[in-house]
N, C-alpha and C positions, 0 to 999 in steps of 0.2 A: 502494499501499497503507501507504503514513502519514499516509493524509487519513480509511483507514478503520480502522486504527490509533485515532488520533484520534477518531474521533469514537465508536467503540464503548468504546475505553473509558470518555467523557463520556457513556456510553449507558450502564456498566457502573456507574460511580459514581453515576447520577442512582439507580440501581435501589435502590441500599441508603438514599442518603440520602430514597427518599420512603418507605421502609419502616421511616424510623429503627433501620441498621441498623449506624452507625461501628464498632462492636465484634467485630465478626463477622471474626475469621483474613481471609479473603480481601479486603476493602475493604484492612487494613491493611495488605498485601504488596503492596498492587498501587497504593496510596494516593502515593507517592514517586515513581511514572511521571510523576502530570503535571508532572512539570520538564521533562519531553525532549519535551510540545509546545507548550514558552515557548520561545524562547529565551533572550531577558532572565535567565525562572529559572535556566534554564540554565547559562549564564554568570555567573549574583552566588555560585550553588551549590556555584559548582567550584570560583573563587575563594575561598571558605574550604572547605568540604569538610567537608558537615554531610554530615548518617547523609544525610538526602536524596538526595544525590547517591550520594556512596561506597558504601548498599544500589542502586538504579539503574545505578553502574560495573562494578560486581562484575558483579549477572546480565548484561550485556552481556556482558561479559569471556568469562565465563561457554559466553555461549551461539558464541561468534564462536571458543572454542578446539574449541568442539565440535560444528562446525558441523555436522559430517557428521551427528551424529546426529539433530540442527537444521536440517535440509533451507532447509525452508520459514521461516528466520527471516532466511536470504540478503537478500534484496529486504530487504529490513524492513529492518536492518544497515547495505545497500548507502545507505538512503536517509539515514538515523541519520548515517553519516558524510561523506554529502554536506554535512551540516547542526552540522557538527564535534564529534558529539555522538559520543564514542567509548569505549569500556568502559576499565574499569584494576583489578585485582585487588583487591580490599582484603580476603577474608576474610569477611565482615560476615554472609554469609546463611548460615545453614543449611541443608544439601541438603530439607527439606519442606519448605525456603517455597520455592527454586531450581524444585522438579518444583513448586508450586501451580501461579505466577507463568507456568511453557511450558504449561500445560496452561492455567487463564485465556490464555495467547496464541495457544494455538494456535483458541480459538471468537475470540477476535479476528481471526481468519485468516479459516476459515470461516463465519467474519459471523453469528455466535449474538445479539451483541447489535446488532449493522446494527437499524436502524429507521428 
């Protein structure tokens, strides 16, 4: 699951880079998630408690606490946990951002961005 999401994330990001639409809401809310695919970057951002880290961590915490509502995330969260990537509540994401991020991850899980 982790590999599928990682490659889907890269394809998603590339679509925005190719079309030069980096200011798009969906691109901006997903940009911080690049750190979950680079363990060294995750540790660096975690140590400094960067905004990027807080956004990702806040989302992972939200999903974990609502896993019954989002059962497709269970395996992915377990794989992140095995890489010592865990969520923590920071309350930095608004509901609109959380909802859109969930939609995008569901597209990753359903292979929409798998090329």
